[in-house]
C-alpha positions in Angstrom: 5.0 0.3 1.7 8.3 2.0 2.1 11.3 0.1 0.7 14.0 0.4 3.4 17.3 -1.2 4.4 17.4 0.2 8.0 15.0 -0.6 10.8 15.7 1.6 13.7 13.2 0.3 16.2 12.8 -3.0 18.0 10.0 -4.6 20.1 10.7 -7.1 22.9 8.2 -9.7 22.0 5.0 -10.6 20.0 2.6 -13.4 20.4 2.2 -15.2 17.0 -0.7 -17.3 16.0 -0.1 -21.0 16.6 -2.0 -22.1 13.6 0.5 -23.1 10.8 -0.8 -21.7 7.5 0.0 -23.2 4.1 1.8 -21.0 1.4 1.7 -20.7 -2.3 3.1 -18.3 -5.0 1.7 -16.5 -8.0 4.8 -16.0 -10.2 5.1 -12.6 -11.9 5.6 -12.1 -15.6 9.3 -12.3 -16.8 11.4 -9.4 -15.7 8.9 -8.0 -13.2 9.9 -7.5 -9.6 8.4 -6.0 -6.5 4.5 -6.5 -6.2 4.2 -3.7 -3.8 0.5 -3.5 -3.5 -2.6 -5.5 -4.7 -6.1 -4.8 -5.8 -9.1 -7.1 -6.8 -12.2 -6.3 -8.8 -15.5 -7.9 -8.0 -16.3 -11.4 -9.1 -12.9 -12.7 -8.1 -10.9 -10.8 -10.7 -7.2 -10.3 -9.9 -5.0 -9.6 -8.3 -3.6 -6.6 -10.0 -0.3 -5.4 -8.8 2.2 -2.6 -9.5 5.8 -3.6 -10.1 9.3 -1.8 -9.9 9.6 -1.0 -13.6 6.3 1.1 -13.7 3.9 -1.4 -15.0 0.6 -2.5 -13.5 0.1 -6.3 -14.1 -3.2 -8.3 -14.0 -3.4 -11.9 -13.0 -5.4 -14.3 -15.1 -5.9 -17.8 -13.8 -5.4 -19.2 -17.3 -2.4 -17.2 -18.3 -0.8 -15.8 -15.2 0.3 -12.2 -14.9 0.1 -9.9 -18.0 0.6 -6.2 -18.6 -2.5 -4.1 -17.9 -1.5 -0.4 -17.4 1.4 2.0 -16.9 1.6 5.4 -15.3 4.1 7.5 -17.2 3.6 8.9 -20.7 7.5 8.8 -21.2 7.8 5.1 -20.4 9.7 3.0 -22.9 9.6 -0.8 -22.8 13.1 -0.9 -24.0 14.3 1.3 -21.2 12.0 0.3 -18.4 10.9 -3.3 -18.7 12.9 -5.2 -16.0 14.4 -1.9 -14.6 15.2 -1.8 -10.9 17.2 1.4 -10.9 15.2 3.9 -8.9 16.9 6.8 -10.8 14.6 5.8 -13.6 11.5 6.2 -11.4 10.5 9.5 -12.8 10.7 8.1 -16.4 9.3 4.7 -15.9 6.9 5.5 -12.9 6.5 3.4 -9.8 2.9 2.4 -8.9 2.5 1.7 -5.1 -1.0 2.0 -3.9 -3.9 0.6 -5.9 -7.7 0.5 -5.4 -10.6 -0.1 -7.6 -14.0 1.8 -7.5 -16.3 -0.9 -8.2 -19.1 1.3 -9.5 -17.1 2.4 -12.6 -14.4 -0.2 -12.7 -11.7 2.4 -12.6 -8.4 1.7 -11.0 -6.9 4.6 -8.8 -3.2 4.4 -8.4 -0.7 6.2 -6.1 2.6 6.4 -8.0 5.7 7.3 -6.0 6.8 9.8 -8.8 3.7 10.6 -10.7 1.2 11.4 -7.9 -2.5 10.3 -8.0 -3.8 8.7 -11.2 -6.6 6.6 -12.6 -7.0 4.2 -15.4 -10.2 2.7 -17.0 -11.0 -1.0 -16.9 -9.4 -1.5 -20.4 -6.0 -0.4 -19.0 -3.3 1.5 -20.9 -1.9 4.9 -19.8 -3.2 6.1 -16.7 -4.5 9.7 -16.4 -2.8 12.0 -13.9 -5.3 13.5 -11.5 -3.2 15.3 -8.9 0.4 16.2 -8.1 0.1 18.5 -5.1 -2.1 19.6 -2.2 -2.2 23.0 -0.5 0.6 24.1 -2.9 3.0 21.4 -1.7 4.0 18.9 -4.3 3.8 15.3 -3.7 7.3 13.7 -3.1 6.5 10.2 -2.3 2.8 9.1 -3.1 2.4 5.7 -1.4 -0.9 4.0 0.0 -4.5 4.3 -1.4 -8.0 3.2 -0.7 -11.4 4.1 -2.2 -14.7 4.5 -0.3 -17.1 2.4 -2.3 -20.1 4.4 -1.1 -18.9 7.8 -2.2 -16.0 7.2 -4.7 -13.7 9.3 -2.5 -10.0 8.2 -2.8 -8.0 8.3 0.3 -4.2 8.3 -0.2 -0.8 9.1 1.4 2.3 11.2 0.6 4.9 9.3 2.8 7.0 12.5 2.9 6.7 16.1 1.7 10.5 16.4 1.6 12.1 13.0 0.7 11.4 11.0 -2.4 11.2 7.2 -2.4 14.9 6.9 -3.4 15.8 8.6 -0.1 13.4 6.7 2.2 16.3 5.4 4.2 17.5 8.9 5.0 13.9 10.0 5.8 13.6 7.2 8.4 17.1 7.9 9.8 16.2 11.6 10.3 12.9 10.9 11.8 11.1 12.7 9.0 7.6 13.6 10.0 6.2 15.5 7.0 3.9 12.7 5.7 0.2 13.5 4.9 -3.1 11.8 4.7 -5.1 13.2 1.8 -8.4 12.7 0.1 -9.4 13.2 -3.6 -13.1 13.9 -4.4 -13.6 12.8 -8.0 -16.8 15.1 -8.2 -14.9 18.3 -7.6 -11.4 17.0 -8.5 -10.2 18.6 -5.2 -7.5 17.3 -2.9 -7.8 17.9 0.7 -5.1 17.4 3.4 -6.6 15.5 6.4 -3.6 14.8 8.6 0.0 16.4 8.6 3.0 15.5 10.6 3.0 11.8 9.9 6.2 9.7 10.2 6.5 8.1 6.8 2.7 7.8 6.0 2.4 4.4 4.2 -0.9 2.7 3.9 -4.5 3.9 4.4 -7.9 2.2 4.6 -11.4 3.5 5.0 -13.9 1.9 7.2 -16.7 -0.2 5.9 -19.3 2.5 6.8 -17.1 5.4 5.7 -17.0 6.9 9.2 -13.3 6.9 9.7 -10.0 6.1 7.8 -6.9 4.6 9.1 -3.3 5.5 8.2 -0.1 3.6 9.0 3.1 5.3 10.0 6.1 3.3 9.0 8.5 5.4 11.1 6.3 5.7 14.2 5.3 2.0 14.3 1.6 2.9 14.7 -1.8 3.3 13.1 -3.8 6.5 13.4 -7.5 6.8 13.1 -9.0 9.8 11.5 -12.7 10.4 12.1 -14.6 11.5 8.9 -18.1 11.7 10.5 -19.7 11.8 13.8 -19.0 13.8 17.1 -15.3 13.4 16.6 -15.2 14.3 12.9 -12.0 15.9 11.7 -10.0 14.7 14.6 -7.4 11.9 14.9 -6.2 9.5 17.6 -3.5 6.8 17.9 -5.4 3.6 17.4 -2.6 1.1 18.0 1.1 0.9 18.4 2.5 -2.2 16.7 5.6 -4.5 17.3 7.3 -3.5 14.1 7.2 -1.1 11.2 3.7 -1.2 9.5 3.4 -0.9 5.7 0.1 -1.1 4.0 -3.3 -1.6 5.6 -6.3 -3.3 3.9 -9.9 -3.8 5.1 -11.6 -7.1 5.0 -15.1 -7.7 3.7 -16.4 -7.9 7.3 -14.7 -4.6 8.3 -11.5 -5.6 10.1 -8.1 -4.7 8.8 -4.9 -6.6 7.9 -1.5 -4.7 8.3 1.8 -5.8 6.8 4.2 -5.5 9.7 7.9 -6.1 9.7 9.4 -6.8 13.2 13.0 -6.3 13.8 14.6 -8.9 16.2 17.9 -10.5 15.1 16.5 -10.7 11.7 13.3 -9.2 10.0 10.2 -11.1 10.8 7.5 -10.4 8.2 4.1 -10.7 9.7 0.5 -10.2 8.9 -1.4 -8.6 11.8 -5.3 -8.3 11.9 -6.9 -5.6 13.9 -10.4 -4.2 14.4 -11.6 -0.7 14.2 -11.0 -0.3 18.0 -7.3 -1.2 17.6 -7.6 -4.7 19.1 -5.2 -7.3 17.6 -7.3 -10.1 16.5 -4.7 -12.5 14.9 -1.0 -12.6 13.8 0.2 -14.8 11.0 4.0 -15.2 10.7 5.2 -15.0 7.1 8.8 -15.9 7.3 8.2 -19.5 6.1 7.6 -17.9 2.7 9.6 -14.6 2.9 12.4 -15.7 5.3 13.8 -12.3 6.5 12.5 -10.3 3.5 10.3 -7.4 4.2 6.6 -7.5 3.1 4.5 -4.6 2.0 0.9 -5.8 2.0 -1.4 -8.3 3.4 -4.8 -8.5 1.9 -7.7 -11.0 2.6 -9.8 -12.1 -0.4 -12.1 -15.1 -0.7 -10.6 -16.9 2.2 -6.9 -16.4 1.4 -4.2 -13.7 2.2 -2.4 -12.2 -0.7 1.0 -10.9 0.1 3.0 -8.1 -1.5 6.7 -7.3 -1.3 9.0 -4.8 -2.9 11.7 -7.2 -3.6 10.2 -10.6 -4.8 9.2 -12.0 -8.1 5.9 -13.4 -6.9 2.8 -12.5 -5.0 2.6 -14.9 -1.9 -0.7 -16.6 -1.1 -1.6 -18.0 2.3 -4.5 -20.3 3.1 -6.1 -19.3 6.3 
């Protein structure tokens, strides 16, 4: 998700689900802030989340969140722990997108400053896999998903021009240099699938691997890129949303949750569930837990929604 203080678009109305959900919180460890994105392993392990100071945390039911991994070899606990200054991002790292490949237990990471990385199931320092594509360096690596059938990693570079620290300026200027990319671990090659995206934020691959979705924060929409079939290597606008979409995550049954921030008189953080045809299946208002704070991810796991945010000290939990 793109942490921004300016929303330039409005939408006249949205129909919200009339079911009142119940909310809970998983507090982060001390000095941790901004659980941007979430990942779960099999057997109910997690969530794992990346935070502002460059750490990746693992949640244990008996102990809460603990340090699991980090993305920068130059990271110092003394300098980085608890840091919220984006100028230290290149030193401390900032993991944004997360996704496990269940077959190996590896966790893939999109770091805003460090590119695409991977860390094994024992954690520690992540290994850098890619920092550019087609000769163009990553400037703002953001969302990520892993195809469990092939191990291919799909991820986004929100902008090819603006770093994360200049995201507000990128939005104000209508930057459309974002990219959707794929990384094949068998060949270690990165391929650009889509260019010209307006702040490419999240991405999610379909349950059968036939297409991948990508959210455009600046354009308030989701695009669908076909990977197989008669429309392979083409894209279409799947749905335009009533607010700015951040991350998108697939459910076990194949639908998708999008974290959407709607600008009315205030920010209305909302979870919107869509299917692969772009139909809106459900909306869940999240302002009871987040007030007018922007959310970055909505992920369904074992009958609950887990919510990420770039500014809070907890992971939200919604019983649905």
